[in-house]
C-alpha positions in Angstrom: 6.4 148.3 -77.2 6.1 151.9 -78.4 2.7 151.1 -79.9 1.3 149.8 -76.6 2.7 152.9 -74.8 1.1 155.2 -77.4 -2.3 153.4 -77.0 -2.1 153.7 -73.2 -1.3 157.4 -73.4 -4.1 157.9 -75.9 -6.5 156.2 -73.6 -5.5 158.4 -70.6 -5.8 161.5 -72.8 -9.2 160.5 -74.0 -10.5 160.1 -70.4 -9.4 163.7 -69.8 -10.8 164.9 -73.1 -14.2 163.3 -72.5 -14.5 165.0 -69.1 -13.3 168.3 -70.6 -15.9 168.2 -73.4 -18.8 166.5 -71.7 -18.3 166.5 -67.9 -19.9 169.9 -67.5 -23.3 168.5 -68.8 -24.0 167.3 -65.3 -23.6 170.9 -64.0 -25.9 172.8 -66.4 -26.7 175.4 -63.7 -23.1 176.5 -63.5 -22.2 179.7 -65.5 -20.8 178.9 -68.9 -17.6 180.8 -68.2 -16.9 178.3 -65.3 -17.6 175.4 -67.6 -15.2 176.8 -70.2 -12.4 177.5 -67.7 -12.6 174.1 -66.0 -12.9 172.3 -69.3 -9.8 174.2 -70.6 -7.8 173.2 -67.5 -8.8 169.6 -68.0 -8.0 169.8 -71.7 -4.5 170.9 -70.8 -4.0 167.6 -69.0 -5.4 165.8 -72.0 -2.7 167.5 -74.2 0.0 166.4 -71.8 -0.8 162.8 -72.7 -2.0 163.3 -76.3 1.0 165.0 -77.7 3.5 162.4 -76.3 1.2 159.6 -77.4 1.2 160.8 -81.0 5.0 161.5 -81.0 5.8 158.0 -79.6 3.1 156.4 -81.8 4.5 158.0 -84.9 7.5 155.6 -84.8 5.2 152.6 -85.2 2.0 154.0 -86.9 1.2 156.3 -89.7 -0.8 159.5 -88.8 -3.9 158.0 -90.3 -3.5 154.9 -88.2 -2.9 157.0 -85.0 -6.1 159.0 -85.8 -8.3 155.9 -86.3 -6.8 154.3 -83.1 -7.7 157.5 -81.2 -11.2 157.6 -82.6 -11.9 154.0 -81.5 -10.5 154.8 -78.0 -12.7 157.9 -77.9 -15.8 155.8 -78.7 -15.0 153.2 -76.1 -14.2 155.8 -73.4 -17.2 157.9 -74.3 -19.5 154.9 -74.2 -18.5 154.1 -70.7 -18.6 157.7 -69.7 -22.1 158.3 -71.1 -23.5 155.2 -69.4 -21.6 155.5 -66.0 -21.3 159.2 -65.5 -24.1 160.8 -67.5 -26.5 157.9 -66.9 -27.6 157.8 -70.5 -28.9 154.6 -72.3 -26.8 152.8 -74.8 -28.9 152.3 -77.9 -28.7 149.7 -80.7 -28.0 152.3 -83.4 -24.9 153.5 -81.4 -23.6 149.9 -81.7 -24.2 149.9 -85.4 -22.3 153.2 -85.8 -19.4 151.9 -83.7 -19.2 148.8 -85.9 -18.9 151.1 -88.9 -16.0 152.8 -87.3 -14.4 149.4 -86.6 -14.8 148.9 -90.4 -12.8 152.1 -90.9 -10.0 150.7 -88.6 -9.8 147.6 -90.8 -9.6 149.7 -93.9 -6.9 152.0 -92.5 -4.7 149.1 -91.4 -5.4 146.9 -94.5 -3.0 149.0 -96.6 0.0 148.1 -94.4 2.1 150.3 -92.2 4.1 153.0 -93.8 5.4 155.2 -91.1 7.1 158.5 -92.0 10.5 157.0 -91.3 9.8 154.1 -93.7 8.6 156.6 -96.4 11.8 158.8 -95.8 14.0 155.7 -96.1 12.3 154.6 -99.3 12.6 158.1 -100.8 16.3 158.4 -100.0 17.1 155.0 -101.6 15.4 156.0 -104.9 17.9 158.8 -105.6 
């Protein structure tokens, strides 16, 4: 259950992050200071979801697993954003690159799940 909540919060945070980082590209005529200020305010909302997502997720996933989950979510959110909001074309080489990232997911999860609590418990039993 904590894993699903963490993934949900990561997804919400990535929507905010994507708008903070790339939303201003539709408004290139606006002064850069406005883009920075608005992006910073949006990024604050992103952190309000990202930090709890990582805290909650750390009970079920390792930090590396959380990071790779976040990267996959970022690619999915950004793909939709670039097509729907920025009106950019999705190209075949993007799909290949995303497939390679999915390979990274498989590699990170192939080693099993050793959360910090599991590592601490193992270390305390060794003494």
